[in-house]
Steps between C-alpha positions, in 0.01 A plus 500: 500500500748456213790460745311227677441307177873534407600380845266195475642417158855522622427277800319253283805473264740477793306222659548287192878518521669181618846501637683178576749530791787256498657411835758249619394196703742619768658833594836354588666154446829349599706285270836340559810581289466277180160400612172577321153599623165536310248777574190591321362806327131541617245689299201669670247405236458318169553799272743470200818703516798528275865610513541523871870518596634282780850483624802688630828615337758227457656424842777297652281427809211324338329454154160392361564158345153472326147614502238247397132494485310300773265241356345716238384764755636776288266392211566277207745748351670639813866568462829594683785617269854586615626831366840460343558876488420535868659205681311390815173637366193309365182604326193306602137514396172301490286429206200279420462417135236225498128482569356528770769757588513424871838331554674792675469441871556739790755381749848350445582530131874477460779304676815695537822303579775698663858381554718636781849577386667685789413630843296817497159642412341505162170684424277394219219728376187462293359800317136424436331807370673734742461270797850408618537205732836376611637167618807511726732198457749452768782272414642332802787266556441124504473339845829325457680822437349641823613190694861531369500875589372412852776237548755745373382761752514239785858408398607862499336564836665200666745585776864395451 
């Protein structure tokens, strides 16, 4: 009987735990060299969280240009702070500091602007309470570059 009461107590406490899961609005995106693209970080619910790391090590392929809160969805004191000691990484969090304490909204909370620098693949991760979600950024050449390469190929293939 005592074991049953302990089990019920443990399950009751566990059911009160809330965990926000942060995911990206897309699994993979394409961006041109020197182009930018904006993706969103999406929260599964309206729970407050603090000091979640988002980013990737500094790269020559792509970089995060900025992370900004979307229309107060991260609460009236949501934040995104670049980490000077860890280039390419940001700390984000949500907070609600004014009555009625309901300004944190589930859904898209932060805009992440990414700039393509050179052809290749760049992987950005978010570590939200042990839940890692990754965004793959494929930096592709501009259409004009592809057209020039195609014309060059035709020129080389031409019979003399």
